[in-house]
N, C-alpha and C positions, 0 to 999 in steps of 0.2 A: 800385494800390498805389504809394506814393511811393518815390522812390529811397532816401530815408533809412530807411523801414520795410523795404525790401528788403535793405538792407545789414545792418540789425539781425537780420533773420531768417536771413541767410546766416551771420552770425557765431555766432548761438545754435545753428544747426543743424550747425555744423562740429565741435562737441564734445558729449559725452554730458552729459545733464542730471543733476546730482547732487542727490538730495533733501536738504532741509535737515535737520541733526541735531536729534533731538528733545531738548528741554530737560527737566531733571529736574522742574521745577514742573508740566509738562504732565501728568505721571503723577499728581500730586496732584489736579489738576482733573478727570481722567477715570480712575478706578480700573481700568476694563476695558482701558485702553490698554496697561498693563504686560504682560499675558499675550500680547496681539496682537504687541507689539514683540518679545518674547522668542522667539516662534514663527516670526519672519521668518527668511529664509535667511542674511542677514548683518546682524544688528541693529547699528545705530550710534546711540548708544554701545553698546559691547559689554557683556555681563553684568557683568564685573568692574569696568568703568568706572562702571556704574550703581551698584554697591554702594558704590564710593568716593564718588560724588556724593551719594547718599542719606545716608550716615553723616557725611560732611563737613558737610552742611547741618544734620543733626539735632544735631551736637555743637558748633555754633558758639556761642561765649559771647555773652551779652547785655550791654548797658551800661545801668546805671540812671540816674536823674535826676542823681545826683552825678558822672556820668561814670566810674563804677567798673565794672570788668569783673566780671560775675557768671557763675556756672555756667550751662550750657544749661538753658532752661526746660523743665519737664516738662509740655508741652501736647499737644493732639490732633495738631497738625501734626508735631511731632517724633516722637511715638509712631508716626504713620502712616509717616513716612520710614523709621524703623527697621524696621517690619514689612515694608515694600517691599524693603528690603535683604535681609531674611530670605527673602522670597519668591523673589528672584533666586537666592540660594544654593540654595533648594529646587529651582528649575528646573535648576540645575547638579548636582542629586542629591547635594549636600554632598560633592562631589569635592575632597578636601583637596589633591591634586596640582594641580588647576586653581586652587583658591583661593590656595594658597601661591605659585604662580607669578605671579598677577596682583595680589595684595594685599600690602601691607607688614605687618609684625608688629603694629604698633599698630592698624591697621584690622581685621585678622583677629581680634585679641584682642577688640575692641569688638563685632564681629559675633557671635562665639561666646558672649560674655557675654550678649548679647541673646537668643541661642538658649536659654541656661540659664534666663533669666527667663521667657520665654513657655512653656517646657516645665515650669514649676512645680518646678524644682529648689530644695529648701529653702535659702534664702540664709544661714541661720545655722548650717549644718552642713557640716563638711568633707566633701569627696567620699569620702574614705577611710572615713568613719564611716557612709556610706549602705549599705544592703543593696540592691544593684541588683535582686536577684531579686524583691523585694517592690514595687519601684517600677513605675508604669505604663510601658509599652514606650517611648513617646516621651520620657519623662523620663529613663529609663535610657540611651537612645541618645544624648541630648544630653550627658549626663555622659561617655559614652565618646568621643564626637567631640571634646569639649574636651580630655580627657586624652590622646587620641591626638595631637592637634595639639600639645599641650604638649611631649611627649617628642620628636616629630618636629622641632619648632622648636629644641629643645636640640641635637639631632644636627646639623641644618642650620647652626646658628650656629657650630658647632665647625669648619666647613670654612673654610680661608683664602680671603679675597676679594681680588681685584685692586683696588687703590686707584687711582682715576682722578684725574689732576692737573687741578685746575680751570683753565679758561681765563679770560681777562679778563672775558668776558660772564657767567661763573658766580660771580664773587666776591661779587656782591650777594646771592646765595642762600645763602651759607655759614652765616649765622646760622640760617636755617630748617633747613638740613640738620643743623646741630649740635644744634638742639633736638629734631629727630626722632630723631637718633642717641641722645641722652640718654634720651628716652622709651623707645626700643627696649631700651636697656641696663637700664632699670628693670624693664621687663616680663620680660626674660630672667632678671634676678636673682631675681624672684619665682618664675618657672617652675622655675629650678634649685633653689631652696629647697624647692619642692613636688614635685620629681622623684620622690623616694622614694614619696610618696603616690600620684602619678599611676601609677607602675609597679605599686603594690599594687592600685589600682583595676582596672587592665587585667588583671593576673594573676587577680584574683577573677572577672572577667568571663568568663574561659575556662572556669569551672566552671558557667556558666549554659547550659543546653542548649536553652532555649526561643528562639523567633525574636524579632526586634526590629522596631520600626517607627519611622520618622523623619518629621518634618513635611514635608508637601507644600504646594503652593499652595492646595489645597482646605482642608486643616486649618487653615492660617494665616488663610484667609478666614473660617472659622468662628470662630476666636478674635477676629478683628477685629469680626465681627458681634455676638457676645455671648459674652464669655469664660466666663460662669457656666454657660451651657448647652452651649457647645462643649467644655468641659473633659472631659465624660464621653465624648464621641465620640472626641476626639483621644487619649484615654488608653485607649480600648478596643482589643481585639486585631484590629479590622477596619479601622481608620483609618490613614492615612499610607502611606508607601512601605515595603513589606515587605523586611526584610533577614534572610536566613536565618542561623541560628546558625553554620553552617559558613563562610558568606561573611564574617561578622563576625570569627570566630575566625581565619580566614586573614589578614585585615588586621591584627588585633591581634598575632598571632604575628610578622608581618613587622616591625611597628613596635617591638615589644619586642626583637626580634633586633637592630634598628638601635641602640637605646639601650644594650643590653648590649655590643654590639660597640664602641660609642664609649667606654663605661666601661672596656673591657678594656685601654685604653692605660695606665691607672693600676693595674689589678688584673687580671692575666692570667687568673686562675681564672674570671673572668666570661665569657671567650670560650666556655666550655663551655655556659653558659646561652644565649648568642647562637646557637651552633650548633644547640642543641636547638629553639629557636624557629623558626629558618629551616627546619629539617627538617620541623617540623609544618606550617609555611606551605606548603612544597612538597607535602606529602602531601595537605593539604586542597585545594590547587589541582588536583592530579591527580584527586582524588575527584570534584570538581565537573565536570571535563572528562569523566570516565568516565560520570557521570550523564547529561549532555547527549548523549553519544555513544550510550549505551544507549537513551535515549528516542527519539532520531532513528531508530535502527535499528528499534525496535519500531513506530514510526509509519509508516515507509516500507515495512515488511514485509520488509526485506532482512536477511540474516544473514551473519555472518563466522565460519565454523567455527573459525578460529584464535583469534579474539577470545573466543568462547564457552568455549574451553578454558582461558583464562588469567585472565579477570576474574570475580569473584563475580557482578557484574551479568549478564554474559553467561550464566554457568552457570545462575543461578536463572531468568532469562527463558526459557532453553531448557527447563528442567524444567517451568515453568508452561505453556509453549506446547505441550509434548508430553505434558502430564498425567502426568509422571513424578514423582509424589510419594507414591504409596502405599507402605505397609510390606509387604514381601514375607514370605512364610511362612518362608523360609530365612534371613532377615536381620533383625537387630535394628534396623537403621537404613537409611536411603536416602541417595542422593546429595544430595537437598535438605536433609535434616536435618544431614548432615555439613557442607554448606556453611555452614549457620547456626552450627554449633559452631565451625568454623574462624574464622568472622567474630567470634566472641566473644573471640578472641585478637588478631586483626588490626584490628578496628574499622574495616573498610573500607566497610561499608554503613551508610548513615544509619539511625537507629532508626525513623524514620517509614516507610522502605521496608520494613523487616522486619515492622513491625506491619501494614502494608497487605497483605502476603502472608498473614499470619495471618488477617486479616479476610476476605480473598478466599476462602480455603479454608473459613473458618467459615460464610460465606454459602452456599457449595456444600453444606456439611453440613446447614445448616438447610433447604435445598431438597430434602433427601432422600438425599444421597449418604453413607450410613452408613459406607462404607469409609474415609472421611476422619477419623473420630472420633479414632483413635489418632494420626494425623498432626497434627491440631489440638492435641491434648494435648502432644505433643512440641515443636511450635513454641511453644506457650505457655510451656513450661519453658525452652526456649532463650532466648526473649525476656525472661523474668523474670530469668534469670541475667545477661543483657546489661544490663538496667535496673539491677540491683544493682551491677554493676561500674562503671556510670556514676554511681552515687550516687543513683539514682532509687528510687521506691517501687514495689513489685510491683503490677501492675494487678489489677482486680477479678476478671477471669477466672482469674488464677492463684490468688487466694485461694479462689475457688469450687472450683477443681480440687483444692485441698488439704482441702476439707471431707470428701471421701470418696475418697481416692486408693487405688490398688492398690499392692501391693508392687513391681510392675514399674515403676510411675510413679516411686516414690521411688528405686528403684535407678537408673533412667535419670537422674533429677535429680542424684544424687550423681556419676554418670559425667560429666554435662555440667559440673558444678562443677569437677571435677578436670581435665577437658580444657580448660577455659576460662581457666586460669591459665597465663600465659606463663612457662615454667620458666626461660628464659634471662634475661629482663628483668623479673623479678617484683619489683614495688615494694611497699613497706610499705603504701602507700595501698590498692593492690589487695587485698593480703592482709586488711587491716582490713575493707574493704567486703564481701569474701566471707565473712569470719567473722561479720559482722553479719547477712548474708543467711541463713547456716546457722542462727544463733540464732533468727532470725525463723521459719524453717521449723519448727524444733523447737517453738516456742511455738504455732504455728498448728495443728500436728498433734494431733488429739484421740485418735487411736489410739496408746497408749503404746508398743506393740511397734514401730510405725513410727518413733516418736520415738527409741527406743533404737537402732533401725537407723541413724539419722542420727548419734547420739552415739557410736556405735562405729566410725564411718568414720574413716579416717586423716586426712581434712581437718579433721574436728572436733578431733582431738588436735593437729594441726600448727598450725592457724590461731588457735584460741581461746586466750586467755591462761589461765593456771592457775586464777586466781580465777573467771573466767567458766565454765570447765569444771566447777569445783566447784559453783558455784551452779546450773548447768543440770542436773547429775546429781542434786543435792539436790532440785530441783523435781520431777524425774522420779520419784525414789524417795520423795518426800514425807518426807525425812529432815531433821532439824535439826542433824545433826552438823557441827561446825565444826573447822577446822584452825587451830591456833595457830602462826602464822608469826612467829618472833622474829628480830631482826637479830643477825648475828654480831658479837661484841665485837671491838673493835680491840686489837691488842697495844699495849704502852706506847709512847707517841709519842717519848719521849726515847731509847729503846733502839735507836738507828739508827747503823750504821757510816758513815763518810765515805769516799768513793772517791777515786781519784787525779784530779788536775786535768786538764781538757781545754780545748780552745779555747773562748773566752768566748762567741762567737756560737753555737756548737753548744749550749752550756749554756743560753743564753737561749731557743733554739728548743725544747730539751727542757722548759724551764720553762713555756713556752706550751702545750705539748701534754700535759703530764703531769696526771693526775687522782689520783695516789697521794700522800697527805699526807707520808709518810716520804720519798718520792723528791723531792718539792718542797723539803722542808727540807734534804735533802742537797745539792741543786743550789744553793740560796741560800747555804749555808755555803761552798761552793766559789767562788761568784761574789764573795762578800764578801772572800774571801781573795785574789782577783785584782784587784778594783777597789772603791773606796769611792764608790758612787753609789746613788741610790734605784732599786732594781730592780723596785719595784711599778709603775714607769712603762714597763716593757718592752713591754707590750701596751696600746695605747690603748683597747681594747675591755673591759678589766677595769674594771668599774664597781662602786663601793660606794655605798650610799645617802648622800645629803648629810648626813643626820642623824648618821651615824657617822664621817664623814671626819675631823672635827676631833679626835675622841677617839682614833682610830687613829694619826693623824699626830703626836699629842702623845706617843706612846711614845718614850722617849729612846734605847733601844737600836735601832740601825738594822736589824740582822738580824731582831729580833723584830717591829719595825714592818712590814718587808717581808713577813714570813711571815704575820702576822695579815691584812694587806691582801689578799695573793694567795689565801690559803685562803678568806676570806670571798667575794671576787669570783668565784672558781671555783665555790664552793658555790651562790651565787645564780644563776650561769649554768646550772648543772646543774638547779636547780629550774625555771628558765624553760623548759627543754626536757624537763621531767618525768623527768629521770634522778635519781630520789630515792635510789637506792642510793649513788651517788658523793657526792651532796649530804650525806647523813647522815655518811659517812666523813669528809668534809672539815670539816664543822661540828663533829663530835665531837672531831677533832684540834685544831681551833681553840679549842674550849671547854677542853680539857685544858691547852692552852698558856696562855690568859689567866687561868685560875683561880689560877695561881701569883702573879699580881702586880696584877690589876685586878678588884675586885668589880663595878665598873660594866660593864666589857666582858664579864664572866662573865654578867651578867643579859641583856646584849644578845644574846649567843650562845644563851642559853636561850630568849629570845623568838624568835630566828630558827629554832631547832630546832622550836619549837612551831609556827611558821608553816609550816615544811616538812611536818610531820606532818599538820597540818590540811589543807594543800593535797593531800597524798598521799591522805588519806582521802576528800576531796571528789572527787578525780580518779577514784578507784575507784568511788565512788557514781555518778558521771556515766557510767561504763561498765557499770553494772548491778549492782554489789555493794552491796546495800541493807542489809547488816549494820549494826547500831547500833555507833557507835564505842566503843572500850574505855572503861570508867569512869575509868581513869587519864588518858586524853586529855581527857575532859570536865572532870575536876577541874583539869587544868593550864590549860585555856581559862578556866575560872572564876577561877582564881588570877590570870591575866593581867588579866582585867577588874576584879579587885578590888585590883590592885597600887597601892601608894601610895608608891613610892620617889621621892624628890626628885632633881632634876638628872640624871635618867636619859633619854638620848635615845630617844624612842619614834617608831616609824614608824606613820603612820596606816593603812598597808596591813595591819599586824598586827591592829590593832583591827577593821578592816573584815572581814578573813577570819574572825576569831573571831566577830563578830556574824553573818556569813553562816552559819557553822558551827552556831551556836546556833539560828538561825531554821530552818535546813534540818532539824535534828533535834528540832524542836518543844520547845525549852527556853524557852518563852515566859514561864513563871512566874518563872524566874530573871532573865531580862532585865528583866522588869517591876518586880521588887521589890528585887533585891540588888546591882545595879550602882551604885557610888558616884556621887553627883551631880557631883563634880568631874571624873570621867572623861567623863560624859555631856556636860558643858559644853565640854570641850576637844577631843573627837573627834566630828565630825558623823556619822560612821557609827554610832557607839554610840548617839547620840541618835535617829537614824533607826530603828535596830534596836529600841530601847526603845518607840518610838511604834508601830511595826508590830506588835511582840509584844503590846502592850497592846490594840490594836484587834482583833487576831485572837483573843486570849484571851476577849474579851467578846462575840464573835459566837456566836449571833445576838443574844442579850442584849436587855434592855429599853432604853427610850429614854435612860436615864441613861448608858448605855455610849457614847452618841454624843459625849461630851465628849472622850474620847481620840481618837476618829475625827476630830473637828474639829481637834485639835492637829496630827495627821498631815496633814490636808487643808491647813492653813495653811502648813506647812513645804514641802509639794510645790508649792503655788501660788507661793510665793516662788521656788523653784528654776526654775519655768517663766515667771517674770516678767523683763522687761527694763527697764532704766532708759532715759530718753529719749536719752541720748547714744549708745546702742547701736543706735538705729533706723537703717535703711538710707537713704542719700541718693542723689542722682544722680551723686555724685562717686565716685572711687576704684574705677574698673572693674578695675584691676590687682589690688586687694586683695579682690576679690569672694569668694574662698574663705576669708578669715579668719573664724574662728569667732566667732559672736555669742553670748557667754555672759553670764549675769546676775551682777551683783555684789551682788544683793539676797539670794540664797539661801544656805543653809549649805554648799551644794555647787554646782559648775558642773553643768549638765544632762548633759553628756557623761559625767562621773564618776558621776552618779546612775544613768545608763543602764547603765554598766559594772557598778555595784553590783547593780542588779536582775537583770542577766544572769548573776549568780553564784548566784541563788536557785533552789531546786528544789522547795521544799515547796509543794504545790498550794494550800493555803488562803492562804498568804502571797501567791502570785502572783495568785490569784483576787481577793484584797483590793485589791492594787495595780491590777489591771486594772479593777476596779469603780470605784476612785477616778478613774482617767484617763477612763473612760467618762463618768462624771458631769461631769468638767471639760470634756471634749470637747463634751458636750451643751450646757453653759452657754455656752462661747465661740462655738459655731456658731449657737446660738439658732434651731434649726429643729425645732420640736416634732413635725412630721410624719415627719422622717427622723432619729430618734434611734437611737443604738446602745444595745443592751441588755446587761445583765450581772447577776450575782448580787450580793446585798447592797447594791444601789445606794441604798437608802433611808437608809443610815446617814450619807450625806454631805450637806453643806449644799446647798441648791437655788439659791443665788445667790452672786454675788461682789461685794464692796464696790468693788473697783478693777479692773473688767473690762478697762479700756483698757491696763493695764500687762502683761497676760498675753500672752505670745508664742503666738499661735494656731498657727502652723506648728510650733512646738516641741511643743505638746500633741498635734497630729495625728501628727507623726512618731514621738513617743515611744509613743503608744498602738499604732500599727502595729508598731513594733519589738518592743514588749513582748508583744503577742499572738502575733506570729510566733515569738518566742523560746519562749514557753510551749508552743506547739504542736510545737516540735522536741523538747521533753521528753516530752510526752504528746499525740500526734496524735489520741487517742481521747477527749479530754475534751470532753464534749458542750457544756458551758457556753462554753468557749473557742471551739469551732467555731461556735456561734451568734453569738458576738461578732464573730468574723472575718467571718462571712457578712454581718452588719449593716454592718461597716466597708466592705466591697465594695459593698453595696447603696447606702449613702448617698453613695458616690463614683461612682455610676452604672456600676459594673463588674458588669453583671448576670449574665453567664455565670459569673464567678468566685463571685458570691454564691450562685447555684444550686448550684455544686459544694459549697460548705461547708454550705449548708442540708441538702442531701442527705446529706453525710457525717455531720452531726450526727444525722440520723435513723438512719443505718446502725449507728452505734456503740451505740445504745441499743435496737436491735431485731434484733441479730445479722444484719445485712445484709437487713433487712426480712422475715426469716422470722417475726418476731413483730410485733404492732402497735406503732407508735411511740407512746410515752406522750403523753397530751394536753398535759402541761405542757411538752413539747418542741415539738411542732407545735401551738402555740397559734393562735388565729385571726389574730393579728398576723403571725406567721411565715408562715402559709399565704397571707395577703393579699400579703405581700411576694414570696413565690414566684410568685404569680399575676401580680403586676406585672412581675417579671423575665421571665417567659415571654411576656407581652404585648409588652414592649419589644424582645424578641428575635424577635418575629413568629412565635412558636410558639403559635398561637391555639387549636389543638385541646387542647394541654396545659393551657391556661388553663381550658377548659371542664371537663376532667376534674378539675382541682384545685378548682374551685368546689364540687364535691360533698363535699370534705373538710371544709368549714366546718360549724360547728354548725347553722347555717341555710343551706341551699343558696342561693347567689347566682345566681338564674336570670337576672337582668338582665345581669350580666357574662358569664355563660356564653353566652346567646343572642347578645349583641353580638359575642363572640369568634367564634362559629360562622358569623356572617354574613361574616366576613373571608375573602376569596378568595385573598389573597396571604399564604399561611401557609408558614412554613419548616420545619414538622414533617411527619410522615408522614400527617397528617389521618386518613383512614378506618382506618388501621392501629391507631389508638388507640381506636376505637369499642368494642372488646372490653373496655376498662377502664371503660366507663360503666355504672353500675348504676341511675342515676336514670331512671325510665321517662319522666318529663316531658321531660328533655333528649333522650332517644332519639326520642320522638314528634316533637319539634321538628326534629330532624335529618331524619327521614323526610319531614316536610312541606317543609323547606327544599330538599332535593335533588329532590323531586318538582316543586317550583315552578321550579327551575333546569333541569330536564330532565336531571339527572345520575342516570341509571338505575342504573349500576353501584354508585355510592356509596349510593344509596337502598336497594339490595338488601343491602348490608353492614349498614346501620342496621336494616333489618327483621329480618335474621338475628340481630342482637344483642338486639333487643327481644323476639324470639320465644323466647328461652331460658326454660325452665320455672322455673328458680330465681329469675327476676325477676318471676314472676306475683304481682300485688299481693294475691292471696287467700292466699298462703303465710303460714305462721306467722312472727312477727317474728324468731325466732332463725334461720330459714332465710334471710330477707332480709339479716340482719346478716352471716351467714356468707358470702353471695354478695358483699356489699360488701367485707368484709375480704379475701376472695380476690382481688378486682380491685384493691384498694388495694395489696396486696403485689406483684402482678405489674407494676402501673404504676410503682411506686416503684423496683422493680428495673430496669425498662426505662429509667427516667430516670437511674438511677445509671450505667448503661452509656453513656448519651449524654454525661453531664457529667463523668465521672471520666476 
């Protein structure tokens, strides 16, 4: 070795060798390098640095031949860079604390907007208009992450920051810093404008009890490989990083507490909301810690006697461990049942844990421990009450329990209901949920004496509204007697004494709080005696429709003007909170006042009174009062629709509610023939109502009736169309949430959706669902995976201008409409089949099976009768077979192949050859009645050397009722018996 080489080696060996930093473009050249890099002990660049580099390179502007700066090109390179940025964030498990610490607001805004895009969040719909419970888990979670970041950023930006004085070497960077600051302020401005919407999105998320999933490196790789095929997996309930509902709710409560605490600076009453959210966050965190503690104690076999005495987890674990769950002869209940009843008040145990205990005991019962039957019944009751208090639907086992209950069971049910209401902190929501549950129990009970037992209980009388009680009792007694409830007449409005004057600020406070018309007039008289100024401006939240403002403010007398404005504003507020009693009093007083001097305002008040009564009647109908409206109200609605007064300010909402009212009460003949054309042309809701009524009136009808259907079709297609300037570009990331509405239709799509969600009449909803199903099939152009619905043949089969239709708007509208219809009637077989098809064509196979089976249950009394063949057609059965196959439930596939008109032996045999089956395999052999399939099973298990399963198949084939020499009716009876048991077993699996 030379001296020079020795010197070099000495120098290099005297200091550690630092590996060169990996450049961003190397990850583009080798996609597998990113995951290896992130899994290293100290990756350099760090994950947040990589996100910055990837997004910086992807958002670099380009320069054209004329040397003009152009927006970033949407090419494969930039899309890959954005996807890699998302994969790094997924590696960080979407930790907002870490992302906020390492990324600036513009960079994080760009990252989260890319997450919204890849998660298929509809770009043309505001987040507040989305129903998160119906969205795929990854899509819903992306919306929640974005809105959590939005309100967290608003809170963090409100904190004062220490300004650093730039040194001489920093002066050259001032322009860049100023540009970034302006961009950040623009983003913050948009986030603050949308803060109310973000808060509402997160508040609604707290009502969702199911778990969520967020994208991981694997699901993002699937999207990169093939977005069309990966979409189904990433949206399914098994892909992505699992986020429990409690975990998410804890984070959301904390973030909402932060934003409300920040808003409390300007409105102190908001601190109460902040306190409540922080309290819930603390309780959920405590619950999660208790769950891990209990699990560790169970797994390690250790016990803490003190702990088991104080926590529900410890108590119930101890009861199950010591088999202390039987009902004693001298006691009506046990400590286990008591723990469940107490938890109905405290909500300290997760619902999944409660149901797992019920299933564990049910399994022991099925194994032969008959002493547990009463315990299982009581646990089922306790869990059904808990489900009801959480806004859920009672499970199948509870419905089956009510098919033939004992008097003791109903007595215990009523006891649990009474003890499950927290007397000290009883909210109106809890009372309403319990009332609906009690109504449901009454409806499900076939024994009238037991139903009367429920209706005579104090809870029935305390929780149900008078109208509900009346209807329920009428149904039980099969009586049509009606109670005529009339409103109490007001005394003369002008016959009011004036009190002594008091402090002006106190009077203004009384004016804001008062809902008594005479008191309001008295206060205004005193205020005008003390100061001459417009007192209708005292409360900025008093709002009068724009259509009426000019007419009211044109009143010359200041006192009268203030009085009319305040009475109308307060009346409208009462209607918005469904306080129709006070609204009627305020409007009636206002009508009496304006009748003296303004015929125009008199008609305005008559219209508002009509709107109030229509809404009041519709609100009653929505809560179960299905009495037809009084003929006087119908006549007044007709009078409004025929009105021809010139220069009268008309609100579109009045016409909309009147049209909804007429459609809901099947006044189709009137809407079709007698509404003036001028009103149809001036009010889009009336035009829509006329077209819907005409189409419904002519169903099923001959081919000539398709003319009106085509007119309705064209109007709806225009509503769902967008003009070219509304299409999304690569620019404007900050304004991503702005609504993309069409200027082509008679209504914006969001208003059309609101209009449809006021409809209740089944034929009207079926017609609209049918229209959107046809439109959905045309824009998707996938003949193999079409959604089905009734009356679909009346609609056109093609579109002239297909490119202009907003496909996402059609898909979202169809989903929202079907979901809404099922909230009105969850037992409508046609809607259930349509819902199942929607899930099927979007690759959500478990959900599709749920609704296919539910469609069967509602028309067969929970499969106690055969499902009609027009419900389980061969197409439906083949879709159910495909769902089971893709869910790896291959034995279920083989059983379902028998349901087809011609048994599909090829599919059945191929399914039975699969060894990686996720169902119970040989436990389903008892449901097979086709001897050929059973013989194939025997042969297959013999060939594989599976002697136990072969014996099960031989036992099934050896049953005498399957003997081929039996009469046809005996074989048919054997098949029906197995069909019924199989479908009931499937319902338990998928419900």
